[in-house]
C-alpha positions in Angstrom: 27.2 -28.1 49.5 24.1 -26.1 50.3 22.0 -24.4 47.7 22.8 -21.0 49.0 26.5 -21.7 48.7 26.5 -22.6 45.0 28.0 -20.2 42.5 26.0 -20.4 39.3 26.8 -19.3 35.8 24.1 -19.0 33.2 25.4 -19.0 29.6 22.8 -17.5 27.4 20.7 -14.6 28.7 17.8 -15.0 26.4 14.2 -15.6 27.5 14.8 -18.9 29.2 18.2 -18.0 30.7 16.8 -14.8 32.1 13.8 -16.6 33.5 16.0 -19.1 35.3 18.0 -16.2 36.8 14.9 -14.4 37.9 13.5 -17.6 39.5 16.7 -18.1 41.5 16.5 -14.5 42.7 12.9 -15.1 43.9 14.1 -18.3 45.6 16.5 -16.3 47.7 19.8 -17.2 46.0 22.2 -14.3 46.7 22.5 -12.2 43.4 26.3 -12.0 43.7 26.4 -15.8 43.3 24.8 -15.7 39.9 26.5 -14.6 36.7 24.8 -14.4 33.3 26.5 -14.0 30.0 25.4 -12.9 26.5 26.9 -10.8 23.8 24.3 -8.0 24.0 24.9 -7.3 27.7 22.6 -4.2 27.6 19.7 -6.6 27.5 20.6 -7.8 30.9 20.6 -4.5 32.7 17.5 -5.4 34.7 19.3 -8.4 36.2 22.5 -6.3 36.8 20.4 -3.7 38.7 19.4 -6.6 41.1 23.0 -7.5 41.8 23.6 -10.3 39.3 27.0 -10.2 37.6 26.9 -9.7 33.9 29.6 -10.9 31.5 30.0 -10.5 27.7 32.6 -13.3 27.6 31.4 -16.8 28.3 34.8 -18.0 29.5 34.9 -15.3 32.2 31.3 -16.2 33.3 32.0 -19.9 33.9 35.5 -19.8 35.3 35.4 -21.1 38.9 31.7 -21.5 39.0 30.2 -24.6 40.7 27.2 -25.0 38.4 27.1 -23.9 34.7 23.7 -23.7 33.0 23.8 -23.8 29.2 20.7 -21.9 27.9 21.6 -21.4 24.3 20.3 -22.8 21.0 21.4 -26.3 20.1 23.1 -25.2 16.9 25.4 -23.1 19.1 26.3 -26.0 21.4 29.5 -27.4 19.8 31.2 -24.1 19.3 30.2 -23.0 22.8 31.6 -26.2 24.4 34.9 -25.8 22.5 35.1 -22.3 23.8 34.5 -23.3 27.4 36.5 -26.5 27.4 39.9 -25.0 28.4 38.5 -23.5 31.6 36.2 -26.3 32.7 37.5 -28.3 35.7 36.6 -31.7 37.2 33.8 -31.4 39.7 32.0 -28.6 37.9 28.4 -29.4 37.0 27.0 -28.6 33.6 23.2 -28.4 33.3 22.2 -28.4 29.6 18.9 -26.8 28.8 19.4 -27.5 25.1 17.0 -29.7 23.2 18.4 -32.6 21.1 21.9 -32.8 22.6 22.4 -36.1 24.3 24.5 -36.7 27.4 26.9 -38.8 25.2 27.3 -35.9 22.7 27.8 -33.3 25.4 30.3 -35.4 27.2 32.4 -35.6 24.1 33.2 -31.9 24.4 33.9 -31.5 28.1 36.9 -32.6 30.2 36.8 -35.8 32.2 35.3 -35.3 35.6 32.9 -32.6 34.6 29.4 -33.8 35.3 26.7 -33.2 32.6 23.0 -33.2 33.2 20.2 -32.6 30.8 17.5 -30.3 32.3 14.2 -29.2 30.7 12.4 -26.5 32.6 9.8 -24.2 31.1 9.5 -20.4 31.2 7.4 -20.5 34.4 10.8 -20.8 36.2 10.7 -17.0 36.6 7.7 -17.5 38.9 9.0 -20.6 40.6 6.3 -22.6 38.9 8.2 -24.6 36.4 7.7 -28.3 35.6 11.4 -29.3 35.3 12.5 -32.7 33.9 16.0 -33.9 34.6 18.1 -36.7 33.0 21.2 -37.4 35.1 24.4 -39.3 34.5 25.6 -42.1 36.7 27.1 -40.1 39.6 27.1 -39.6 43.3 23.5 -39.5 44.5 24.4 -36.5 46.6 25.2 -34.6 43.3 21.9 -35.7 41.8 20.1 -34.5 44.9 21.9 -31.1 44.7 20.7 -30.6 41.1 17.2 -31.7 42.0 17.1 -29.4 45.1 18.4 -26.5 43.0 15.5 -26.8 40.5 13.0 -27.6 43.2 13.4 -23.9 44.1 11.9 -23.1 40.7 8.9 -25.4 40.8 8.4 -29.2 40.6 11.0 -31.7 39.5 10.9 -35.2 38.0 14.0 -37.3 37.2 13.4 -39.2 34.0 15.3 -41.6 31.7 17.2 -39.7 29.0 15.2 -41.3 26.2 12.1 -39.4 27.4 13.7 -35.9 27.1 12.2 -35.2 23.7 8.8 -36.1 25.1 9.5 -34.0 28.1 10.4 -31.0 25.9 7.1 -31.2 24.1 4.8 -31.9 27.0 6.5 -29.7 29.6 8.3 -26.9 27.7 6.2 -26.5 24.6 3.2 -27.3 26.8 3.3 -23.8 28.2 2.5 -22.4 24.8 -0.2 -25.0 24.2 -1.9 -24.2 27.5 -1.6 -20.5 26.9 -3.3 -20.9 23.5 -6.2 -22.6 25.2 -6.4 -19.6 27.6 -6.3 -17.1 24.7 -9.1 -19.0 22.9 -11.2 -19.1 26.1 -10.7 -15.3 26.6 -11.8 -14.7 23.0 -14.9 -16.7 23.6 -15.5 -14.8 26.8 -15.5 -11.5 24.9 -17.9 -12.9 22.4 -20.4 -13.8 25.1 -20.2 -10.4 26.7 -17.2 -9.8 28.9 -14.5 -7.2 28.4 -11.2 -8.6 27.5 -9.5 -7.7 30.9 -12.3 -9.3 32.9 -12.4 -12.4 30.6 -8.7 -12.9 31.1 -9.0 -12.8 34.9 -11.9 -15.3 34.9 -10.1 -17.7 32.5 -6.7 -17.5 34.1 -8.1 -18.1 37.6 -10.4 -20.9 36.4 -7.4 -22.7 34.7 -5.3 -22.2 37.9 -8.1 -23.7 39.9 -8.5 -26.7 37.6 -4.7 -27.2 37.8 -4.7 -27.2 41.6 -7.6 -29.7 41.7 -5.3 -32.2 39.9 -2.1 -31.3 41.7 -3.5 -31.3 45.2 -5.9 -34.3 44.9 -4.0 -36.5 42.4 -7.4 -37.3 40.8 -7.8 -37.9 37.1 -9.2 -34.9 35.2 -12.3 -36.9 34.2 -13.2 -37.4 37.9 -13.4 -33.6 38.3 -15.2 -33.2 35.0 -17.9 -35.6 36.1 -18.6 -33.3 39.1 -19.4 -30.4 36.8 -21.4 -32.3 34.1 -25.1 -33.0 34.8 -27.6 -34.8 32.6 -28.7 -32.6 29.7 -26.6 -29.8 31.3 -24.8 -26.9 29.6 -21.3 -28.2 30.5 -21.7 -31.6 28.8 -23.3 -29.9 25.8 -20.3 -27.6 25.4 -17.8 -30.4 26.0 -19.4 -32.6 23.4 -19.4 -29.8 20.8 -15.7 -29.2 21.4 -15.0 -32.9 20.9 -17.2 -33.0 17.7 -14.9 -30.2 16.4 -11.8 -32.2 17.3 -10.6 -30.5 20.5 -8.8 -33.4 22.1 -7.7 -34.8 18.7 -6.2 -31.5 17.6 -4.2 -31.2 20.9 -2.9 -34.7 20.7 -2.0 -34.2 17.0 -0.2 -31.0 17.8 1.9 -32.7 20.5 2.8 -35.5 18.0 3.8 -33.0 15.3 6.1 -31.2 17.7 7.5 -34.5 19.0 8.2 -35.8 15.5 9.7 -32.6 14.3 12.1 -32.6 17.3 13.1 -36.2 16.7 13.6 -35.6 12.9 15.8 -32.6 13.5 18.5 -34.6 15.2 
């Protein structure tokens, strides 16, 4: 099956579910092949205006769809799967975006023959710039490729072992917020040294984008690029050293670990 032939249901039209739908639309997937469900359907009017089918009832949304994306909170998972179970059919693919729900747990609540994947994108899916991590079951490699190709339309994809999904959630999904907090702090610093907020935001955002592309396109370690900017007794190394004295790297690493431990302890 080709990507443009897939019928997709997204259960949960919150921030992440809507972002996924918007990313698929940008990727050229025909709007009529996408259905999104949530109770407050009036919040999906922007998608509806683009041709996406909107449903209030989850069962209606998933019936007969090839791929079902679950974009709800983990505490809603069991009740949702019980609701969907009677209409799920062998051969359908479920892509769970929920944190903390293992493949084994998910499989307990779906009929035999329904294939379940765990997928962790981030909210940059709306711009087709997500870093998406996928844990797949033992299944036909062609099905794995289909799922990978589907999310390749939304950014970059890496298949990982399931035991790394918690780490993937923190580094890839929570990581968007961590990166944005750095950007916000740099903008505030830019205002303090003389720029207007709008100009500071443009400078910082493009600078971060450039730094990212240096790593993605060259594959070099960040320190190799840092070394090109730091000169003896220069202003860059002075600023970097002060940030480290104040715990910059340590604070970031500790933040990642706190989020990771909280996720693991909540299971």
